[in-house]
KOLMAR-604883 format. One record per atom (N, C-alpha, C): x, y, z. Coordinates in steps of 0.05 Angstrom, whole numbers, plus 5000, padded with zeros to 4 digits. Each point is the difference from the previous one (the first is absolute). Example, Ala and Ser with C-alpha at 12.3 -4.5 7.8 and 13.67 -1.06 7.14 Angstrom:
2
526448865156
498250245000
501850245000
499350214986
501650245001
498550225014
# end
This chain:
349
550345155615
500450114976
497850014980
499950224988
497650094983
499749904975
497849974988
499649874973
498550204984
500650004975
498450104980
498949924979
497249974995
498349914977
499450164979
500449984976
498750164985
498149854985
497350145010
497649934993
498550144970
500049844976
499150134979
496750014999
499450254995
497550094994
499349714985
497049895010
499549754979
498050184984
498849764980
498350134979
497850195009
498249915021
498150145009
501150295013
502149975009
500750275012
500850214979
501949894983
500850154976
497650104984
498049874995
497350084986
498550215016
500350015029
498850075018
498550304988
502050164988
499250274992
497649974976
500349734989
498150024975
497849865017
499949905017
497249835005
498650185031
501950135012
498450175017
499550275004
502250124977
499850344996
497750044987
499150275005
497850154986
500750104982
502350034985
500950134985
501449844976
502449895008
501349764986
498849854975
497649865006
498549834978
498950134981
500050265000
498750234982
502050104984
502249925002
502650204983
501549764990
501250044977
501149824979
502549905012
500449744997
503249925014
501449894976
499950174975
501649964979
502450155000
501549925016
502950195008
502049784999
503050124998
502149775006
501950175021
500849865016
502350155020
502849964978
501150275000
503049994988
501750035018
499550015030
502150045021
498249985026
500949955021
498349945021
498550255008
500250214990
498050255010
498850144973
501149874979
499150094966
498049874985
498350124992
498149834982
499450114975
499649874980
499750104973
497849934988
498350154990
497749944982
500250094971
499449844980
500650074977
496749994984
498950234986
497650014985
500850044968
499449794983
500150114971
499050224993
501350114987
498950274987
498549964965
497450095002
499049964970
500850254980
499749984973
500550174984
497650184991
500450184984
497850184984
499049824981
497550024996
499449874970
500650174977
500149874977
500950094974
497850054980
499450124977
498749964981
501449834978
498949784991
500749764988
500150134975
502249914982
500850114972
500449764983
498650044976
500449764979
502349984985
501850115009
502849964984
502550135020
502349884987
501550075019
501349765010
502850055016
500549815015
499049975025
499450145015
499250015021
496650075007
497749814984
498050084997
498050035031
501149905017
498849985027
501350265015
502050094992
501050255015
502749915007
502050185008
502850035008
500049805021
501349735003
499649845025
501550125023
499049935021
501550145026
500749775025
502549995006
500249785017
498350005022
499449815014
498549995022
501650105026
499250125017
501550125021
498450015027
500949955017
498949995032
500850225014
497250105010
500250185023
501349875024
502450085010
500949845026
500050225021
498949945023
500050145025
501849835020
501750095009
501349905021
500050165025
499249855016
499250165030
501549815022
500750175024
501649925026
498549965017
499449805017
498849955023
500050235025
499050095014
500950185017
499449935031
497749815001
499749945029
501349755007
501850045018
501649755011
499349965028
497949835006
498750035026
501249705015
500150025025
501149775018
498649985027
500149815015
498949965030
502149775010
499750065026
501349825015
498349935029
500049785007
497849925021
502049745020
499650045022
501249865021
497749875014
500249695001
498649845016
501449875028
499850085022
501149895018
499249685006
501449815010
499749704997
497749975024
500150205019
497649975018
497650094991
499250134977
497750104990
499249894977
501649774992
499549904973
499249674997
497749934999
499649734998
500949864976
501350134982
501349864978
502750045001
501850025020
502750025000
501349774993
498449775000
501449774989
499749984968
498850184985
498849924976
501150284989
502050064993
501450264991
498150064973
500849814974
498350054980
497350074996
498249815019
497850045006
499250305006
501150105021
499950235012
500750234980
501949954983
500950204986
497950064979
498849784985
498350024982
497050105012
499549985025
497250065009
500650385005
502050065013
500850244998
500250124980
501249944979
500350144972
497250024988
498049845006
497750024983
498450265018
500149945028
498950255021
501150254989
502950044997
500950254991
499350064970
499449864988
499450124969
496750105003
498249805013
497750105010
499150225009
501550075023
499550195013
501350295002
502549964988
501650224993
501150054974
501249814986
501349994973
497650114975
497949815010
498350054975
498450315003
498850065022
498950295003
502250204993
502250055009
501950154995
500450014968
500449814984
500349944973
497550134985
498049925008
497150134984
500350275006
500350105024
500250285006
502250124978
502449914999
501850144985
499150004972
499249814989
498849904973
497850184990
497850045019
498350214992
500550335002
501949995014
501450345002
501550024975
501849844991
501249994973
498150014975
498049855005
497750024975
498950235000
499450145025
498650264995
501450234994
502550015006
501950204997
501550004971
500149764993
501149934965
498049954983
497450015002
498449944981
500350164979
498849934974
500550104974
498550205003
497349985010
498250235005
499150095028
500750255009
499150025027
497850234999
497749955004
497450174998
499750095032
499950295002
499650105025
496550094998
499149995022
497050125003
499850045033
499350235000
499350125031
497549895013
498149934980
497349925013
500449735008
498749985028
500149715008
498449804986
500649745005
498949794986
497149965016
498150004983
497449935015
498749754984
497749905009
498849854991
498850044971
499150234998
499350154970
502250024986
502550055008
501650064975
502049844997
500049795020
503049784999
500249814973
497249984986
499549844976
501850164976
499450274998
500650154979
502850055008
501250005021
502650095005
501849774991
498849735006
502349764992
499549964968
498050044985
499349994980
501650244977
500850235013
502350174990
502149854996
500849855018
501849825001
500549824978
498149854996
499849744981
499650164974
499550224999
499450174974
503050084993
501350085011
503750024997
500949814992
499449735009
501549805000
499049944966
497650035001
498949904971
501150164975
499650265005
501350194978
503549984998
500949875019
503049934994
500549754988
497949884998
500249724986
501349815016
499250065027
500949775021
498449774997
501349745001
498349775007
497849995012
497549924989
498149965023
500049785023
501249794989
500349805021
502050065025
499449845023
502449995020
499750285014
498050194998
500550285015
498849875026
501250195018
499049975030
500450295016
497049985010
499350285017
501049945025
501650145014
501150045026
498450255013
498449895025
498250235011
500749915033
500450225016
499749945029
497449965010
499449915028
497849905006
497150245000
501450185002
497450265001
499450004971
501850024978
499050024977
498649724986
500549795012
498649794993
496850025010
500150125022
496850045010
498550214980
501150134994
499050194982
498849864970
502149894994
500149804972
497849845007
499749825024
498249805000
497250105006
499350265006
497450145005
499250044973
502150104982
499350114976
497149834984
498550154988
498249834985
501149844978
502250184986
501449844977
501249755008
500449955026
501649785015
498749795010
497249984996
498249845012
500849704989
499949954978
501049774989
503049925001
501550035019
502149895010
500749664992
501949964991
500549674996
500649895027
499749805010
500349845020
502349865000
502549995015
502549874994
500049845021
502049784993
500649805016
501150065031
499349895020
501250075025
502949995001
500949844989
502849994999
501750274988
498350144987
501150274986
499750235019
498349945018
500150265023
502250005017
501849835004
502449985014
502050194988
499650064966
501950154986
498450274999
498050035011
498450334997
497849994980
500649834979
497650004980
497649995009
498250184999
497050025005
498149984978
501150014972
497750034978
501050054979
498350144979
500550114977
498750254996
500850194982
499050244993
501550104973
498249994978
500650094975
502349844990
499949755006
501649734989
502950045014
500050145026
503050045010
499149815033
502149825007
499849965025
500750175019
498050005016
500550225030
500849855019
502350165010
501449915025
499950205019
498949945025
499850135026
502450005017
500950285004
502950005016
499150105024
501749895024
499150135023
501450275008
498650135019
501650285001
503050045006
500849805012
503049995008
502149954979
498849924972
501349924983
499550214976
497850235006
499450184977
501750275002
500450034974
501750294998
498650275007
500850135013
498850305009
499250144980
497650074994
499250224985
499049854975
499949774993
499849814976
496549975003
498550044984
497349884998
500049724991
501049914970
500349764993
501849984978
500649714996
502749974980
498849834981
499749994974
500049844976
503049964989
500149715000
502349874988
499549764976
500650024981
500749814979
502049785006
499849785004
502349785010
502750074987
499650034976
503250004983
501050325003
498650175015
501350264997
502150065028
500049785017
501550075023
500949705011
502150015015
501649765013
500650055026
500549855013
500550035033
502049725000
502750044997
501849765000
500949975029
500149735010
501049965019
502649805006
501650025011
502249794995
500449975037
499149755005
499949945028
502549775003
501750075020
502549825005
499749825025
501749885004
500149815020
499350125031
499749845015
499350055033
501949865011
501650155024
501449825019
498950025025
500549745009
499549905028
502549935018
500950125019
502050005015
499049885027
500649785004
500049885026
501750045021
499550145022
501650015021
502250194994
499750224984
502150224993
500450105029
503250154998
501050075023
497850275015
499649935023
497650165012
497549944997
499449774987
497349935002
499449705001
498149945019
499749695008
497549934986
500349914980
497349984982
500950044969
497950084983
500650014967
500050324996
501550064982
499950304990
498949944970
498450134990
498550014972
500350244982
502349964979
500150304984
498749984977
499050134984
499049974966
501050274991
499649984972
500450224986
498649994973
498950234987
499349944972
499950314988
500249994974
499850244985
497450014983
498850264998
498150024975
499950294997
497750044979
499550244991
497649964987
498850284988
497649954982
500250284975
500149954980
500350144974
498150084984
499450164991
498450044974
501549994975
498849854982
502049894977
499450304979
502050104989
500050244989
498349994973
500649774986
498449984977
496549974999
499049965026
498249895003
498250165028
501150235007
499850175019
497050065003
498550054972
497950094995
498049795016
500549715008
498049845010
500350035032
501050225004
500150065035
498950325000
497749965018
498550285006
498849985027
500950255014
499650045025
498450275000
497350025018
499050245006
501050065031
500850305000
500950105024
497950185008
499350005023
499150175020
501350235007
499650234984
502150245000
499150225025
497649865014
499650165024
501949895028
501249764991
502049865023
502949994989
500249994977
502549994986
500750224977
502549994988
500250274980
501549814981
499250114972
501649894976
501350284989
502949894993
501350244991
498850044968
500650344995
498750094977
502049924980
498549914976
502149944975
501650234992
502949944995
501250224994
499650184976
501350184998
499850174975
502949974988
500250004973
502450014989
500550214977
501450175006
500550254982
501249924978
500250164979
501250034970
502649905005
501750135022
502949935002
500349735020
498449955006
499749705017
500550035026
499650235012
499450055031
497149855010
500849855024
497549835011
499350185023
497550054999
498350175027
498149845007
498750015028
497249895007
499150245016
497149925007
498250205014
500649905024
501249755012
500249895021
502750095012
499650175018
502750095017
502249825008
502250014992
501949855009
500649714985
498150034977
499749704989
502949974990
501049734995
502149904990
499349934973
501649904977
499849934977
502049814986
498749794993
501449744983
499450034967
501750054984
499350014970
501749764990
499649964969
501349864984
500050154974
502049884982
499750144974
500449784978
499249745007
499849784981
497149904993
498850175008
496749924998
499249795024
501449905018
498949815020
498350145022
498549885015
498150145022
501750005023
500950275007
501850045018
498849905028
497249965007
499649855021
501349715007
500349914980
501249735000
503149934991
500350194980
502949944981
502250025024
501749874988
502949975015
501950194988
498850094984
501450264979
499250325015
497749955017
499450295008
501850145013
500650255001
502250195015
498150145013
501050045026
498950245019
501150254998
497950245000
501450285000
499250124970
501050164992
499350164977
501949954972
498849974978
501849944975
501650224990
502349874988
502350225001
500949954968
500150164984
501149994972
498749794984
497350025002
498249794978
499750064976
501449864984
499850024970
496850114990
500150164977
497650034987
498949784990
497349975001
499149764995
499149785018
501250075023
499649735022
497250035014
499249815012
497349965012
500950025029
499250195017
499949945025
498049925016
500149735016
498049915013
500150055033
498950085017
500150065024
497950015019
500549895024
497750035021
501250125022
497950085021
500850115024
499449855029
501749995020
499649825019
501050185028
499149905022
500250135025
499649845024
501249985020
500249785023
497250095014
498549785002
497150055009
497550034983
500750034971
498250024981
500049844979
498049964983
499549814974
501450144985
501449854979
501250104979
498450104977
500950204986
498650164981
499649804977
498450034978
499849934972
502550084989
501249904977
502250074986
499350204973
501650165003
499450214977
502149994986
499750104966
502449944985
499650274980
502650074987
499950194980
502549954986
499750074974
502449984983
501050285002
503049934999
501250305005
501250114965
# end
């Protein structure tokens, strides 16, 4: 007769993404689940400054009720695994729970975490608030200037100076390490090296990412912690002892996750793309009548009419605007499979 044990992921395994992932520790975890696959992030919206007047009822200006910019997102990555261990091959056949925890830890370290990091970095680069293209290869001579272009962008966008992370692949790190401006790299504790942290540059934590986790055509990514999130919702694992057809244990596990750039803080994510290896869609042009076109052949479009960023908004509409009222502002971007998204264009009709 078969038996089934529900082995909950213990605290160490549940926090595995935060302790061993190269990406998750550097993104915000200030989100709340509103369902099994749905998360919500709320950010308070500030109000414009007023001129103080010395008389009247509202000397500080007309009061405006505090509002939150709410972004609700649905996790799309629903991953699972199944593993059998025949009694004849398992030294732990008499300790089902010990075996389960051991294999869950191994599965996280060797399969789940690398796949999670690969997906997260892909999303961060494709949905960055600023995607900068450059066909000139990174070299020892130019890498510092190129990364500094990214920090200048964040600075000009008033992105917080603290908690910025620079993600580079091994080849990019080699160039950065050899650059004269990078000779005074800070030493980090040995324990940090397991998370890919290799030092500091321009007050940013530098994380070196293995080739297998790095997105194609990306030179580097800069992320301010509060600008992106990678929610995970790990459920239980089941260990079936002697299920039909198996003399031994069957271990099954499942988890949900995703990675999102936060719309109201999107300028805190900057990605530089090597346009000799990858293409970026041309920013759309919007006619006076509201028609959207792009120099990129067969590009598709998403647009909004409520002022929200169409790259992240749940109100974004695919296609061409129709019957747009005069005075409406159209915001649109172009996208195409296999290419990076364009910048956002806008026009008042």
